[in-house]
C-alpha positions in Angstrom: 164.8 89.2 114.1 168.2 88.6 112.7 170.3 91.6 111.6 170.2 89.9 108.2 166.8 90.7 106.7 166.0 89.0 103.4 165.1 91.3 100.5 161.6 90.4 99.4 160.9 89.6 95.7 158.3 91.8 94.0 154.9 91.2 95.3 152.7 89.3 92.8 149.5 87.5 93.2 150.4 83.9 92.5 147.5 81.7 93.7 147.2 79.9 90.3 149.8 79.5 87.6 148.3 78.1 84.4 150.6 76.0 82.1 150.1 76.7 78.4 151.8 74.8 75.6 153.5 77.1 73.2 152.7 74.8 70.3 149.0 75.7 70.5 148.0 79.1 69.3 144.4 78.4 70.4 145.5 77.6 74.0 147.6 80.7 74.1 144.7 82.9 73.1 142.5 81.2 75.7 145.1 81.7 78.4 145.2 85.4 77.9 141.5 85.6 79.0 141.7 83.0 81.8 141.1 83.6 85.5 144.6 82.5 86.4 146.8 85.0 88.3 149.8 83.9 86.3 150.4 81.9 83.2 153.6 80.2 82.0 153.9 79.7 78.3 155.7 76.4 77.9 158.6 75.6 75.5 159.7 72.6 77.5 157.9 69.4 78.5 154.6 70.2 76.8 156.2 70.7 73.4 157.7 67.9 71.3 161.2 68.5 69.9 160.0 68.9 66.3 157.6 71.6 67.4 159.9 73.7 69.6 161.1 76.2 66.9 157.5 77.0 65.9 156.3 77.1 69.6 159.0 79.7 70.2 157.6 81.8 67.3 154.1 81.3 68.6 155.0 82.5 72.1 156.8 85.6 70.8 153.8 86.5 68.7 151.4 85.9 71.6 153.5 88.1 73.9 153.5 90.9 71.4 150.0 90.6 70.0 147.7 89.4 72.8 146.3 91.4 75.8 147.9 89.9 78.9 146.7 92.8 81.2 145.6 91.6 84.7 148.0 88.7 84.9 151.7 87.9 85.2 153.3 86.2 82.2 156.2 83.8 82.5 157.9 81.6 79.8 159.3 78.2 80.6 162.5 77.8 78.6 164.1 74.4 77.8 166.7 73.0 80.2 170.4 74.1 80.2 171.3 70.5 79.2 169.6 71.0 75.8 170.6 72.9 72.6 167.2 74.7 72.6 167.8 76.8 75.7 170.2 79.4 74.3 167.9 80.2 71.4 164.9 80.3 73.7 166.5 83.0 75.8 168.0 85.0 72.9 164.9 85.0 70.6 162.4 85.6 73.4 164.2 88.4 75.2 165.4 90.1 72.0 162.0 90.0 70.3 159.6 90.3 73.3 161.7 91.0 76.4 159.7 94.1 77.3 156.6 91.9 77.4 158.0 89.2 79.7 157.5 89.4 83.4 159.3 86.1 84.3 161.4 83.3 82.9 160.9 79.9 84.3 164.1 77.8 84.5 163.4 74.0 84.6 165.5 71.4 86.4 167.7 73.8 88.1 170.5 71.8 89.7 173.0 74.4 90.9 173.4 78.1 91.5 175.5 78.2 88.4 172.6 77.3 86.2 170.8 80.4 87.4 173.9 82.5 86.9 174.2 81.4 83.3 170.7 82.4 82.4 171.1 85.7 84.3 174.2 86.5 82.2 172.3 86.0 79.0 169.2 87.9 80.0 171.2 90.8 81.5 173.3 91.2 78.4 170.4 91.1 76.0 168.3 93.6 78.0 171.3 96.0 78.2 171.8 95.7 74.4 168.1 96.3 73.6 167.7 99.0 76.2 164.9 97.3 78.1 164.1 99.0 81.4 161.8 96.3 82.8 163.3 93.7 85.2 162.7 90.1 84.0 162.4 87.9 87.1 163.2 84.2 87.4 161.2 81.2 88.6 163.2 78.1 89.3 161.7 74.6 89.3 163.3 72.3 91.9 162.7 68.9 90.3 165.8 66.8 90.8 167.8 65.4 93.7 170.6 67.7 92.8 168.3 70.8 92.8 166.9 69.9 96.2 170.4 69.3 97.6 171.4 72.8 96.4 168.0 74.6 96.9 169.3 77.2 99.3 172.2 78.3 97.1 169.8 78.3 94.1 167.4 80.5 95.9 170.1 83.1 96.5 171.8 82.8 93.1 170.4 86.0 91.4 168.7 89.3 92.3 166.3 88.3 89.5 165.0 85.3 91.5 161.3 85.5 92.5 160.0 82.0 93.2 160.8 78.4 93.7 158.4 75.7 92.3 158.3 72.0 93.2 158.3 69.8 90.1 157.0 66.6 91.6 157.1 64.3 88.5 160.7 64.8 87.6 161.7 64.9 91.3 160.1 61.5 91.7 162.0 60.1 88.8 165.2 61.7 90.0 164.9 60.2 93.4 163.6 56.9 92.0 160.5 57.1 94.1 158.1 54.2 93.7 155.3 56.1 92.0 154.0 56.9 88.5 151.5 59.5 89.6 152.1 63.2 89.2 151.6 64.6 92.7 149.1 63.5 95.4 149.2 60.7 97.9 150.4 57.1 97.4 148.5 54.2 99.0 151.8 52.5 100.0 153.1 55.5 102.0 151.5 55.3 105.4 151.8 53.9 108.9 150.1 51.1 110.9 148.7 51.9 114.3 149.3 49.6 117.3 146.7 47.0 117.9 143.4 48.7 118.7 141.7 45.8 120.4 142.2 42.2 121.6 141.6 40.9 118.0 144.7 42.7 116.9 142.8 45.1 114.6 145.0 47.9 113.3 144.4 51.0 111.2 146.5 52.2 108.2 146.9 55.9 107.8 148.1 57.4 104.5 150.8 60.0 104.7 152.0 62.8 102.4 155.2 61.5 100.6 155.9 65.1 99.3 155.8 66.8 102.7 159.6 66.9 103.3 160.4 68.2 99.8 157.8 71.0 99.8 158.7 72.0 103.4 162.4 72.2 102.5 161.7 74.2 99.4 159.4 76.6 101.4 162.2 77.3 103.9 164.7 78.0 101.1 162.3 80.3 99.4 161.2 82.3 102.5 164.8 82.6 103.8 165.6 84.4 100.5 162.4 86.4 100.2 161.0 84.3 97.4 157.5 82.9 96.7 157.2 79.1 97.2 154.8 77.5 94.7 153.5 73.9 94.5 153.7 72.2 91.1 151.4 70.0 89.1 148.7 67.6 90.0 148.3 65.1 87.2 144.8 63.8 87.6 142.8 66.6 86.1 139.5 64.8 86.8 140.1 64.7 90.5 139.4 68.2 91.7 138.9 67.1 95.3 142.4 65.5 95.2 143.8 68.7 93.7 142.2 70.8 96.4 143.6 68.5 99.1 147.1 68.7 97.8 146.8 72.5 97.3 145.6 72.9 100.9 148.6 70.9 102.3 150.9 73.1 100.3 149.2 76.2 101.5 149.4 75.1 105.1 153.1 74.5 104.7 153.6 78.0 103.4 153.2 77.9 99.6 151.5 80.9 98.0 150.0 79.0 95.0 149.9 76.0 92.8 150.2 75.1 89.1 147.1 74.4 87.1 148.0 72.1 84.2 144.4 72.3 83.0 142.0 75.3 83.0 139.6 73.4 85.3 142.1 73.6 88.1 142.5 77.4 88.1 139.4 78.2 90.1 140.2 75.6 92.7 143.7 77.0 93.2 142.4 80.6 93.4 139.9 79.4 96.0 142.3 77.4 98.2 144.9 80.2 98.2 142.5 83.0 98.9 141.8 83.9 102.5 138.1 83.5 103.4 136.0 86.5 104.5 136.1 85.1 108.1 139.9 84.9 108.1 140.2 88.4 106.8 137.8 89.7 109.4 139.8 88.0 112.1 143.0 89.4 110.8 141.6 92.9 110.8 140.3 92.3 114.4 143.9 91.3 115.4 145.3 94.4 113.9 142.8 96.6 115.6 143.3 94.9 118.9 147.1 95.2 118.7 146.8 98.8 117.7 144.8 99.5 120.8 147.2 97.4 123.0 150.1 99.5 121.7 148.3 102.7 122.6 148.0 101.3 126.1 151.6 100.3 126.3 151.0 96.6 126.0 153.1 94.1 124.0 150.4 91.4 123.9 146.7 91.1 124.5 144.0 88.4 124.3 141.4 88.2 121.6 138.6 85.6 121.7 140.5 83.8 124.5 143.8 83.6 122.5 147.0 85.4 123.1 148.1 87.7 120.3 151.4 89.7 120.1 153.8 91.4 117.6 154.1 88.2 115.6 150.4 88.1 115.2 150.5 91.5 113.5 152.8 90.1 110.8 150.6 87.1 110.2 147.5 89.3 110.0 149.1 91.9 107.7 150.0 89.2 105.2 146.4 88.0 105.1 145.0 91.5 104.8 147.5 92.4 102.0 146.7 89.2 100.1 142.9 89.9 100.3 143.5 93.5 99.1 145.6 92.2 96.1 142.8 89.8 95.2 140.2 92.5 95.4 142.4 94.8 93.3 142.7 92.2 90.6 
């Protein structure tokens, strides 16, 4: 372990994060009672420009009036390149800052973007006397943001998570796709000839692998949660699950749900199974016994386990405990 140990963001269950348009009071009410671990109340992409002032008022009322117990509440403000952003921050934090867990910052391009929001939030909280710490979620959804992702991740002590915004990222990089997440039939490889007839197989690849993997490294190196973003085909739950599983295997802790039907799928994919938790507990028990015997490693079910295995097992057991507690 390096002498530099990243400070970890506050532990939050973040398997599913439900997007809720601030322009709909009905959706806001439903979100408060959903199964999502987290919700983000949206003032940006899901709200038309003419509706943004009213959506802001709706969200402030929802934060103050609805029962959000049992879940973490975030608000996605408008981008720093718009004239809506400053009023989003000022009105939301002044009027409901003690009810906000997180602010989601879209299209973060540089560390200075995070610094600017931090300055506003910190000044307002100090003026209002709020004692709760409002955390930040940053969406990496441009080429500029991906280039600067490591500096962004370290830009503020309020930072808690990085999110991959696949649609805007595809537009920013001019990727040849119009889908929101998921695979592309053109992104694959041909095998060598399999037989004398020259038959070859075509294997699809994951065109988002590099972007998500890079974001995960930046997040984990700075003690943040990496979260996969939207999957646009709300009717394709199998496709959603597949994308969520790829993100989970790469190290993400959760995924957006842009429709309530995706919430349970996200919760399922990012929850350790009973068998996995049992194995993790067995690893911890085996290593505890090994340490009593003065051993640094031991075999369990024919596999070597060591100190690193303890860390992996502890994460799984802690996640299972958090889920049970919720």
